[in-house]
Steps between C-alpha positions, in 0.01 A plus 500: 500500500274799573346477154435130554309568824308787344379266223460189714244628752250648251536189284422266790214725616361509148513123459317445829235760415429393144509125571255554787282721279507257208512793255723789398245759383508689831639851436549595864702185561742619233499856633573378852789287378637795302482722809671231707782470247547876469499573872737211568735642238489842664529364854776248440703719266679673786558195720865414554642153450552434872133562576396267218714229658351571843146481368571177314691333781491689833794477731493316835333605821200714569139402561185410305693350210207312347266786410539463123411132508207555735365780281546321167189274518276802557661699219447206265143456625425863416611449139327164456169620644518820291551294185217262580272785600558749217571247226270204560227533760436874540436467873559874547277603213591773255759760594471843335814609319541807721511278810759267352697802383494632856630162615787525253587844640489374861708195412752720320522737798566211738768351276671837459505558877659158558744556215594844636567350842716229346705747298560727798569224753792281394424277803147413382525131591218242507636400842499710816870514584787742551724471195824583680707346219357766268544794734134515598391845616179693546323625184283811533486627141214484250180336626671422832465868583121451515444144628729244654387206285417623147565161343209346689284802421565445129404132520186564706393768252597325178353157576131604523561735209606200294182310587289795389705540183446133419125530564469265797363580844529137606876493450527749788417219744857379457621842614354460849757245624769671291430833672509330840844359420625842392366681807658235722829540315487880525463485879780244533730705278426828673577353841814323374642815340434706813703248699780432252551782247688809618286813484174324414332570836570872458383484137175336616444794736544741211306304233212374708294336225577135441284458193251781425620861534328676787284200592709198611 
């Protein structure tokens, strides 16, 4: 099942990108897809079966259960606009290879941070809830020793990196509402965990940065 998901996402992303672009001779599209596949393989390799089930079909209860569906249109818009921009209309002009390479590196860093958080936190659910049926407890290892919400940090870092890697400034417009959704979710989740997860309020006093170490 893990292998299926690892292949499915890059395949779907690739189809959207190349159909929108109307061509396949775009090296950095291929490089970005390769990075996505590799980092997903590394990130999902250590995920246990129970977490895979939770991520596919979250248990009952909790709050803000619709984030994935609200975010999906903007994630798709980013890919479609990037394909149209870089492949057909060149709205963003020419991107130097060093800039796109930097975008690949930023995208990779974001994906690795999210993957690290997922591997360390076996309660990394797409829904804000206390997973009492799975023995939910506070996680402070790995990236959680530096920021309280590393998964969101990875997404907010990797998404603009992907736009740069694909050679499209215009595709970043879709990231504005996506970022607003993620910041809203982060605040909801932080408050919910302080009220409902044992030890989280004390952990928040010790690890004061929600998203960016030493800043916020």
